N, CA, C and O atoms as CSV, one atom per row, in Angstrom:
chain,resi,resn,atom,element,x,y,z
A,1,MET,N,N,28.542,-11.656,26.052
A,1,MET,CA,C,29.814,-11.191,25.504
A,1,MET,C,C,29.881,-11.542,24.047
A,1,MET,O,O,29.367,-12.578,23.627
A,2,SER,N,N,30.514,-10.685,23.266
A,2,SER,CA,C,30.611,-10.895,21.799
A,2,SER,C,C,31.760,-11.794,21.473
A,2,SER,O,O,32.617,-12.076,22.311
A,3,ALA,N,N,31.767,-12.250,20.221
A,3,ALA,CA,C,32.836,-13.161,19.734
A,3,ALA,C,C,34.119,-12.394,19.591
A,3,ALA,O,O,35.173,-13.018,19.464
A,4,GLU,N,N,34.101,-11.059,19.604
A,4,GLU,CA,C,35.345,-10.254,19.505
A,4,GLU,C,C,35.967,-9.999,20.832
A,4,GLU,O,O,36.907,-9.207,20.894
A,5,ASP,N,N,35.543,-10.576,21.862
A,5,ASP,CA,C,36.115,-10.487,23.227
A,5,ASP,C,C,37.477,-11.173,23.170
A,5,ASP,O,O,37.570,-12.354,22.838
A,6,PRO,N,N,38.563,-10.403,23.505
A,6,PRO,CA,C,39.899,-11.000,23.457
A,6,PRO,C,C,40.088,-12.140,24.439
A,6,PRO,O,O,40.929,-13.007,24.204
A,7,LYS,N,N,39.337,-12.173,25.529
A,7,LYS,CA,C,39.454,-13.280,26.441
A,7,LYS,C,C,38.844,-14.552,25.922
A,7,LYS,O,O,39.207,-15.633,26.386
A,8,LEU,N,N,37.942,-14.470,24.990
A,8,LEU,CA,C,37.360,-15.694,24.371
A,8,LEU,C,C,38.049,-16.146,23.150
A,8,LEU,O,O,38.031,-17.337,22.837
A,9,ASP,N,N,38.719,-15.164,22.371
A,9,ASP,CA,C,39.313,-15.567,21.130
A,9,ASP,C,C,40.832,-15.326,21.222
A,9,ASP,O,O,41.275,-14.178,21.179
A,10,PRO,N,N,41.635,-16.404,21.349
A,10,PRO,CA,C,43.084,-16.179,21.528
A,10,PRO,C,C,43.782,-15.615,20.304
A,10,PRO,O,O,44.937,-15.210,20.432
A,11,GLN,N,N,43.168,-15.556,19.118
A,11,GLN,CA,C,43.762,-14.947,17.970
A,11,GLN,C,C,43.765,-13.406,18.045
A,11,GLN,O,O,44.629,-12.726,17.491
A,12,LEU,N,N,42.753,-12.903,18.757
A,12,LEU,CA,C,42.616,-11.502,18.920
A,12,LEU,C,C,43.530,-10.925,20.028
A,12,LEU,O,O,43.804,-9.726,20.082
A,13,ASP,N,N,43.983,-11.836,20.901
A,13,ASP,CA,C,44.823,-11.363,22.050
A,13,ASP,C,C,46.037,-12.362,22.104
A,13,ASP,O,O,46.107,-13.198,23.004
A,14,PRO,N,N,46.967,-12.259,21.143
A,14,PRO,CA,C,48.092,-13.122,21.145
A,14,PRO,C,C,49.092,-12.807,22.289
A,14,PRO,O,O,49.518,-11.657,22.397
A,15,LYS,N,N,49.448,-13.695,23.072
A,15,LYS,CA,C,50.423,-13.458,24.206
A,15,LYS,C,C,51.798,-13.881,23.643
A,15,LYS,O,O,52.003,-14.930,23.034
A,16,PRO,N,N,52.727,-12.915,23.929
A,16,PRO,CA,C,54.086,-13.219,23.493
A,16,PRO,C,C,54.634,-14.348,24.330
A,16,PRO,O,O,54.306,-14.504,25.506
A,17,ASP,N,N,55.529,-15.175,23.649
A,17,ASP,CA,C,56.028,-16.239,24.429
A,17,ASP,C,C,57.194,-15.795,25.372
A,17,ASP,O,O,57.562,-14.620,25.356
A,18,ASP,N,N,57.733,-16.642,26.127
A,18,ASP,CA,C,58.736,-16.243,27.114
A,18,ASP,C,C,59.990,-15.702,26.475
A,18,ASP,O,O,60.597,-14.788,27.032
A,19,ALA,N,N,60.432,-16.243,25.277
A,19,ALA,CA,C,61.593,-15.824,24.610
A,19,ALA,C,C,61.387,-14.351,24.175
A,19,ALA,O,O,62.309,-13.544,24.298
A,20,GLU,N,N,60.257,-14.020,23.700
A,20,GLU,CA,C,59.951,-12.639,23.270
A,20,GLU,C,C,59.990,-11.686,24.539
A,20,GLU,O,O,60.553,-10.593,24.474
A,21,ILE,N,N,59.434,-12.093,25.579
A,21,ILE,CA,C,59.393,-11.262,26.791
A,21,ILE,C,C,60.809,-11.069,27.288
A,21,ILE,O,O,61.169,-9.943,27.630
A,22,ARG,N,N,61.679,-12.157,27.350
A,22,ARG,CA,C,63.066,-11.991,27.759
A,22,ARG,C,C,63.871,-11.099,26.849
A,22,ARG,O,O,64.724,-10.340,27.309
A,23,ARG,N,N,63.608,-11.183,25.563
A,23,ARG,CA,C,64.334,-10.383,24.593
A,23,ARG,C,C,64.038,-8.847,24.856
A,23,ARG,O,O,64.924,-7.992,24.861
A,24,ARG,N,N,62.726,-8.600,25.068
A,24,ARG,CA,C,62.347,-7.230,25.370
A,24,ARG,C,C,62.926,-6.696,26.735
A,24,ARG,O,O,63.370,-5.552,26.843
A,25,GLN,N,N,62.891,-7.580,27.741
A,25,GLN,CA,C,63.474,-7.210,28.995
A,25,GLN,C,C,64.983,-6.915,28.855
A,25,GLN,O,O,65.501,-5.962,29.438
A,26,LYS,N,N,65.660,-7.746,28.077
A,26,LYS,CA,C,67.083,-7.616,27.941
A,26,LYS,C,C,67.385,-6.294,27.195
A,26,LYS,O,O,68.328,-5.600,27.572
A,27,GLY,N,N,66.654,-5.946,26.204
A,27,GLY,CA,C,66.800,-4.706,25.465
A,27,GLY,C,C,66.597,-3.536,26.407
A,27,GLY,O,O,67.380,-2.586,26.372
A,28,ARG,N,N,65.610,-3.570,27.216
A,28,ARG,CA,C,65.343,-2.475,28.142
A,28,ARG,C,C,66.411,-2.378,29.190
A,28,ARG,O,O,66.771,-1.259,29.558
A,29,ALA,N,N,66.959,-3.486,29.712
A,29,ALA,CA,C,67.996,-3.478,30.619
A,29,ALA,C,C,69.298,-2.955,30.075
A,29,ALA,O,O,70.080,-2.347,30.805
A,30,ILE,N,N,69.542,-3.183,28.804
A,30,ILE,CA,C,70.782,-2.627,28.193
A,30,ILE,C,C,70.676,-1.108,28.030
A,30,ILE,O,O,71.646,-0.378,28.236
A,31,VAL,N,N,69.478,-0.648,27.656
A,31,VAL,CA,C,69.265,0.806,27.509
A,31,VAL,C,C,69.418,1.476,28.821
A,31,VAL,O,O,70.066,2.519,28.910
A,32,MET,N,N,68.796,0.870,29.937
A,32,MET,CA,C,68.926,1.495,31.173
A,32,MET,C,C,70.330,1.502,31.751
A,32,MET,O,O,70.721,2.419,32.473
A,33,GLY,N,N,71.075,0.462,31.417
A,33,GLY,CA,C,72.494,0.372,31.849
A,33,GLY,C,C,73.341,1.444,31.174
A,33,GLY,O,O,74.216,2.039,31.803
A,34,VAL,N,N,73.067,1.698,29.846
A,34,VAL,CA,C,73.806,2.687,29.100
A,34,VAL,C,C,73.493,4.049,29.658
A,34,VAL,O,O,74.388,4.874,29.841
A,35,LEU,N,N,72.196,4.298,29.938
A,35,LEU,CA,C,71.771,5.618,30.533
A,35,LEU,C,C,72.396,5.832,31.843
A,35,LEU,O,O,72.875,6.933,32.118
A,36,LEU,N,N,72.424,4.812,32.703
A,36,LEU,CA,C,72.996,4.967,34.034
A,36,LEU,C,C,74.501,5.334,33.872
A,36,LEU,O,O,75.003,6.266,34.500
A,37,GLY,N,N,75.169,4.586,33.030
A,37,GLY,CA,C,76.553,4.822,32.754
A,37,GLY,C,C,76.834,6.249,32.310
A,37,GLY,O,O,77.801,6.849,32.779
A,38,LEU,N,N,76.011,6.820,31.408
A,38,LEU,CA,C,76.105,8.143,30.872
A,38,LEU,C,C,75.873,9.154,32.051
A,38,LEU,O,O,76.550,10.178,32.144
A,39,PHE,N,N,74.963,8.850,32.879
A,39,PHE,CA,C,74.668,9.718,34.041
A,39,PHE,C,C,75.817,9.749,34.945
A,39,PHE,O,O,76.153,10.819,35.453
A,40,VAL,N,N,76.447,8.665,35.188
A,40,VAL,CA,C,77.627,8.590,36.086
A,40,VAL,C,C,78.757,9.390,35.518
A,40,VAL,O,O,79.448,10.087,36.262
A,41,ILE,N,N,78.983,9.315,34.174
A,41,ILE,CA,C,80.061,10.080,33.521
A,41,ILE,C,C,79.755,11.557,33.626
A,41,ILE,O,O,80.670,12.346,33.864
A,42,LEU,N,N,78.485,11.975,33.456
A,42,LEU,CA,C,78.151,13.329,33.505
A,42,LEU,C,C,78.341,13.890,34.915
A,42,LEU,O,O,78.857,15.000,35.046
A,43,VAL,N,N,77.972,13.216,35.919
A,43,VAL,CA,C,78.141,13.551,37.281
A,43,VAL,C,C,79.669,13.767,37.623
A,43,VAL,O,O,80.066,14.736,38.270
A,44,TYR,N,N,80.463,12.802,37.140
A,44,TYR,CA,C,81.886,12.847,37.293
A,44,TYR,C,C,82.503,14.102,36.652
A,44,TYR,O,O,83.285,14.829,37.265
A,45,ALA,N,N,82.104,14.317,35.371
A,45,ALA,CA,C,82.626,15.436,34.607
A,45,ALA,C,C,82.239,16.772,35.265
A,45,ALA,O,O,83.046,17.701,35.290
A,46,ILE,N,N,81.005,16.874,35.798
A,46,ILE,CA,C,80.591,18.108,36.506
A,46,ILE,C,C,81.432,18.330,37.741
A,46,ILE,O,O,81.898,19.439,38.001
A,47,THR,N,N,81.625,17.252,38.511
A,47,THR,CA,C,82.431,17.391,39.770
A,47,THR,C,C,83.844,17.818,39.426
A,47,THR,O,O,84.367,18.703,40.103
A,48,ILE,N,N,84.506,17.251,38.416
A,48,ILE,CA,C,85.847,17.629,38.115
A,48,ILE,C,C,85.842,19.076,37.635
A,48,ILE,O,O,86.731,19.841,38.010
A,49,ALA,N,N,84.866,19.475,36.815
A,49,ALA,CA,C,84.799,20.845,36.441
A,49,ALA,C,C,84.699,21.864,37.546
A,49,ALA,O,O,85.357,22.904,37.550
A,50,LYS,N,N,83.825,21.507,38.502
A,50,LYS,CA,C,83.638,22.416,39.665
A,50,LYS,C,C,84.882,22.502,40.540
A,50,LYS,O,O,85.225,23.557,41.072
A,51,MET,N,N,85.563,21.323,40.674
A,51,MET,CA,C,86.792,21.310,41.419
A,51,MET,C,C,87.905,22.207,40.731
A,51,MET,O,O,88.663,22.885,41.424
A,52,SER,N,N,87.977,22.191,39.419
A,52,SER,CA,C,88.978,22.984,38.815
A,52,SER,C,C,88.690,24.407,38.821
A,52,SER,O,O,89.641,25.187,38.780
A,53,VAL,N,N,87.436,24.868,38.868
A,53,VAL,CA,C,87.064,26.229,38.971
A,53,VAL,C,C,87.415,26.862,40.306
A,53,VAL,O,O,87.726,28.051,40.379
A,54,ASN,N,N,87.364,26.073,41.345
A,54,ASN,CA,C,87.622,26.581,42.719
A,54,ASN,C,C,89.124,26.678,43.037
A,54,ASN,O,O,89.504,27.142,44.112
A,55,ARG,N,N,89.934,26.258,42.137
A,55,ARG,CA,C,91.413,26.359,42.514
A,55,ARG,C,C,91.977,27.737,42.276
A,55,ARG,O,O,93.158,27.973,42.531
């Protein structure tokens, strides 16, 4: 194996610490929550629109 193998040289393969991992997870969770909320609003609006057309 060469000296450039990331498993042998920790400087070539820096692992993010727990705080960085949690920060990224929180960011992704917020984005997914917003997208889910927008989807729910869209489905609600479509449902109301379809109900008003059938009257």
